[in-house]
C-alpha positions as CSV (number, residue, x, y, z in Angstrom):
1,M,0.0,0.0,0.0
2,W,1.4,3.4,-1.0
3,E,1.7,6.2,1.5
4,Y,0.3,9.5,0.4
5,T,1.0,12.9,2.0
6,D,-1.9,14.9,3.5
7,K,-1.6,17.3,0.5
8,V,-2.1,14.5,-2.0
9,K,-5.1,13.4,-0.1
10,E,-6.5,16.9,0.1
11,H,-6.1,17.5,-3.7
12,F,-7.7,14.1,-4.4
13,L,-10.7,14.5,-2.1
14,N,-11.1,18.2,-2.9
15,P,-9.6,18.8,-6.4
16,R,-9.3,22.3,-7.6
17,N,-10.3,23.6,-11.1
18,V,-12.2,20.6,-12.3
19,G,-13.9,21.0,-15.7
20,E,-13.1,22.6,-19.0
21,V,-12.3,26.2,-19.7
22,E,-14.8,27.9,-22.0
23,N,-13.2,29.0,-25.3
24,P,-9.7,28.0,-24.2
25,D,-6.5,29.4,-25.6
26,G,-4.7,26.1,-25.2
27,V,-6.0,22.6,-24.8
28,A,-4.5,19.1,-24.8
29,E,-5.3,15.5,-24.0
30,V,-2.7,12.9,-23.0
31,G,-2.9,9.3,-21.9
32,S,-5.7,6.9,-22.6
33,I,-8.6,5.6,-20.6
34,A,-7.8,2.2,-22.1
35,C,-4.3,2.5,-20.5
36,G,-5.6,3.5,-17.1
37,D,-4.9,7.3,-16.9
38,A,-6.0,10.1,-19.1
39,L,-5.9,13.9,-18.7
40,K,-7.5,16.8,-20.5
41,L,-6.0,20.2,-19.7
42,S,-7.3,23.6,-20.9
43,F,-6.3,27.2,-20.1
44,K,-7.3,30.8,-20.8
45,L,-4.9,33.8,-20.9
46,D,-5.7,37.3,-19.6
47,E,-4.9,40.6,-21.4
48,N,-1.3,40.4,-20.1
49,K,-0.8,36.9,-21.6
50,R,-0.8,35.3,-18.1
51,I,-2.8,32.1,-17.4
52,R,-6.0,33.4,-15.9
53,E,-7.8,30.1,-15.8
54,A,-6.8,26.5,-15.9
55,K,-9.0,23.5,-15.6
56,F,-8.7,19.7,-16.0
57,K,-10.6,16.5,-16.4
58,T,-8.8,13.4,-15.3
59,F,-9.6,9.7,-15.4
60,G,-7.2,7.8,-13.1
61,C,-6.0,7.1,-9.6
62,A,-5.7,9.5,-6.6
63,S,-2.2,10.5,-7.6
64,A,-3.4,11.4,-11.2
65,I,-6.2,13.6,-9.9
66,A,-4.1,15.2,-7.2
67,S,-1.2,15.9,-9.7
68,S,-3.7,17.5,-12.2
69,S,-5.2,19.6,-9.5
70,A,-1.8,20.7,-8.2
71,L,-0.7,21.6,-11.8
72,T,-3.6,23.9,-12.4
73,E,-2.9,25.7,-9.1
74,I,0.8,26.1,-9.9
75,I,0.4,27.6,-13.3
76,K,-2.3,30.1,-12.6
77,G,-0.9,33.6,-12.9
78,M,2.2,32.5,-14.9
79,T,3.2,33.5,-18.3
80,L,3.5,30.7,-20.8
81,E,7.3,31.0,-20.6
82,E,7.2,30.5,-16.9
83,A,4.7,27.7,-17.1
84,A,6.9,25.9,-19.7
85,K,9.6,25.6,-17.0
86,V,7.4,23.8,-14.5
87,S,8.7,20.2,-14.3
88,N,7.1,17.0,-13.1
89,R,9.3,17.3,-10.0
90,D,7.8,20.7,-9.2
91,I,4.3,19.1,-9.3
92,A,5.4,16.2,-7.0
93,A,7.2,18.6,-4.7
94,Y,4.0,20.8,-4.5
95,L,2.2,17.8,-3.2
96,G,4.9,17.0,-0.7
97,G,6.1,14.1,-2.7
98,L,4.7,11.1,-4.6
99,P,5.5,7.4,-4.3
100,D,8.0,6.3,-7.0
101,E,5.4,4.0,-8.5
102,K,3.1,7.1,-9.0
103,M,5.6,9.6,-10.5
104,H,4.1,8.9,-13.9
105,C,1.1,10.9,-12.8
106,S,3.3,14.1,-12.4
107,V,4.9,13.3,-15.8
108,M,1.5,13.1,-17.4
109,G,0.7,16.6,-16.0
110,K,3.9,18.0,-17.4
111,E,3.2,16.4,-20.8
112,A,-0.3,17.8,-20.9
113,L,1.0,21.3,-20.1
114,E,3.6,21.1,-22.8
115,K,1.0,20.0,-25.4
116,A,-1.5,22.6,-24.3
117,I,1.1,25.4,-24.8
118,E,2.1,23.9,-28.1
119,N,-1.6,23.9,-29.1
120,Y,-1.8,27.6,-28.3
121,Q,1.3,28.2,-30.4
122,G,-0.1,26.3,-33.3
123,A,2.3,23.3,-33.0
124,P,1.2,19.9,-34.4
125,A,-0.7,17.6,-32.0
126,T,1.9,14.8,-32.2
127,E,5.6,15.2,-32.0
128,P,7.2,14.8,-35.5
129,G,9.4,11.7,-35.7
130,A,8.2,10.1,-32.5
131,K,7.8,6.3,-32.5
132,I,5.7,4.2,-30.2
133,V,8.0,2.0,-28.0
134,C,5.5,0.7,-25.5
135,E,2.4,-0.6,-27.4
136,C,0.6,-1.5,-24.1
137,F,0.5,2.1,-22.9
138,G,1.2,4.0,-26.1
139,V,4.5,5.7,-24.9
140,T,6.8,7.1,-27.5
141,D,10.6,7.1,-27.7
142,R,10.6,10.9,-27.2
143,E,8.5,10.7,-24.0
144,I,10.9,8.1,-22.6
145,E,14.0,10.1,-23.6
146,R,12.6,13.2,-21.9
147,A,11.8,11.4,-18.7
148,V,15.2,9.8,-18.6
149,R,16.9,13.1,-19.2
150,E,14.9,15.3,-16.9
151,N,14.8,12.9,-14.0
152,S,18.2,11.2,-14.3
153,L,16.6,7.7,-14.7
154,T,18.9,4.7,-15.0
155,T,16.8,1.6,-15.0
156,V,13.8,0.2,-16.9
157,E,11.9,0.0,-13.6
158,E,12.4,3.8,-13.0
159,V,11.2,4.5,-16.6
160,T,8.1,2.4,-15.9
161,N,7.4,4.4,-12.7
162,Y,7.7,7.7,-14.5
163,T,6.0,6.9,-17.9
164,K,4.3,3.5,-17.5
165,A,6.3,2.2,-20.4
166,G,7.3,-1.4,-19.9
167,G,4.6,-2.0,-17.3
168,G,2.5,-4.3,-19.5
169,C,3.7,-7.3,-21.5
170,G,7.4,-6.4,-21.0
171,K,8.3,-6.8,-24.7
172,C,9.7,-3.3,-24.9
173,H,12.2,-3.6,-22.0
174,D,15.2,-4.1,-24.3
175,A,14.2,-1.0,-26.4
176,I,13.7,1.1,-23.2
177,Q,17.2,-0.1,-22.0
178,Q,18.7,1.0,-25.3
179,I,17.1,4.4,-25.0
180,I,18.4,4.8,-21.4
181,E,22.0,3.9,-22.5
182,R,21.9,6.3,-25.4
183,V,20.6,9.2,-23.4
184,R,23.0,8.6,-20.5
185,A,25.9,8.5,-23.0
186,E,24.8,11.8,-24.5
187,L,24.7,13.5,-21.1
188,K,28.1,15.1,-20.5
189,P,29.4,15.8,-17.0
190,V,28.7,19.4,-16.0
191,T,31.9,21.2,-14.8
192,I,31.0,23.6,-12.0
193,P,33.4,26.5,-11.6
194,K,34.8,26.9,-8.2
195,M,33.0,29.7,-6.3
196,T,33.8,31.6,-3.2
197,N,31.3,31.2,-0.3
198,I,30.1,34.8,-1.0
199,Q,29.4,34.0,-4.6
200,K,27.7,30.7,-3.7
201,M,25.5,32.4,-1.1
202,K,24.5,35.1,-3.6
203,M,23.5,32.5,-6.2
204,I,21.5,30.6,-3.6
205,E,19.7,33.8,-2.5
206,E,18.9,34.6,-6.1
207,A,17.6,31.0,-6.8
208,L,15.5,31.1,-3.6
209,E,14.0,34.5,-4.6
210,R,13.4,33.7,-8.2
211,E,12.5,30.0,-8.4
212,I,11.6,28.7,-4.9
213,R,10.0,31.3,-2.7
214,P,7.1,32.1,-5.1
215,S,6.0,28.5,-5.1
216,L,6.1,28.3,-1.3
217,K,4.3,31.6,-0.9
218,H,1.6,30.4,-3.2
219,D,0.7,27.9,-0.5
220,G,1.2,30.3,2.4
221,G,4.7,29.3,3.3
222,D,8.2,30.8,3.0
223,I,11.8,30.1,3.5
224,E,14.8,32.1,4.9
225,L,18.4,31.5,4.2
226,I,20.3,31.4,7.5
227,D,23.9,30.5,6.4
228,V,26.0,28.6,3.8
229,V,28.7,26.4,5.3
230,G,30.7,24.7,2.5
231,N,27.9,22.7,0.6
232,R,25.5,22.9,3.5
233,V,22.7,25.3,2.9
234,I,21.1,26.1,6.3
235,V,17.5,27.5,6.1
236,A,14.5,28.1,8.3
237,T,10.9,27.5,7.1
238,R,8.3,30.2,7.7
239,G,4.6,30.6,7.5
240,A,2.6,27.4,6.7
241,C,5.8,25.6,5.9
242,A,7.0,25.9,9.5
243,S,4.1,23.9,10.8
244,C,3.7,21.5,7.9
245,K,4.3,17.8,8.7
246,T,5.8,17.3,5.2
247,S,8.1,20.3,5.2
248,N,11.2,18.1,5.3
249,I,10.0,16.3,2.1
250,T,9.5,19.7,0.4
251,L,12.9,20.8,1.4
252,K,14.6,17.7,0.0
253,N,12.4,17.0,-3.0
254,F,11.8,20.6,-4.1
255,V,14.2,23.2,-2.5
256,E,17.3,21.0,-2.6
257,V,16.6,19.7,-6.1
258,K,16.2,23.2,-7.4
259,L,19.3,24.5,-5.7
260,R,21.3,21.6,-7.1
261,D,20.1,22.3,-10.6
262,L,20.6,26.1,-10.4
263,V,23.7,26.4,-8.2
264,S,25.7,23.3,-7.5
265,P,24.9,19.5,-7.5
266,D,26.8,19.1,-4.2
267,L,24.5,21.3,-2.1
268,I,22.7,19.7,0.9
269,I,19.7,21.5,2.5
270,E,19.5,21.6,6.3
271,E,16.7,23.1,8.4
272,V,17.5,24.8,11.7
273,A,15.5,23.7,14.7
274,P,12.6,26.1,15.4
C-alpha cells in the first residue's frame, strides 16, 4: 500500500479547477482511458498573456487527480514561458512528494501542459518523428527520452514508474534499456566552476527568490536563508511551511533539487531547529 501525503489526499478529495475552460486558448489530451490514466487540460490567458484560468478532467487514480489539481494551481498567474519551465518534479514537490510508482502521474501533467502550450502556439498535436515504443501504454521514444533526461533515470523500472512504459507485457524492455543507455551516453558531465562562499551564497539567494520562494508563498509558506557552510545550505521555514508535517519532504524534493540544478549538484539542504 502506497503512503500519500496529506496534501495529495486533500487535492484528491477536494480537487481544484475541475472541468473545461470555455473557449480555451490552449487545450491538450494525454494518456488513454484504455491504458488506465487520461488527462485533458485547458487554459485561458488574460490581457497580459498570463494564465488566468486553468482546468482539468482526469480519469485515473488518486495521484493522477491530485497531480492534475496541483498543476492547475501552480500555473495560474504564470506566463507561458514561466509555465513551460514547470517540471514534473515541481508538481510532485508541491504535493509534498509522490510514491516512486506514481511519479508517472506528475509526468502526465507535465506532458499535458507542454502539449496545451504547443496547441496555443499552433504546433502539431503529435511530435514529429516520435515512434511508439510501449504498445501497451502508447508511450513514444521521445517521451521516454525526456523522462530519462529530466529525472536522471537509469533503470527500466524507473522508466516504468515515470512513464508506465514497460509496465504491461514487457516486450519493450530491451528497447527502453537502449534508450536509457543512449541518453545517458549523451549527457556530458557538468563542470561547475569553483565559487567563493560569498558567490555561492549570492547565487543561492537569487535562486530562492526567483525560483523557490514564489512556489512556497503560493501555498502560504516561505523560507529564509540562514547560512551557507561549505555545501551545507542552512535554512528556516516560515509561514505554513513551519508547521507542515511534510516540510522536510518539500525541502529535500523541491528546494534541494532546485538549488542543485541552479547552483551546484553538491548542495545539501538543512533546516535549523525552530
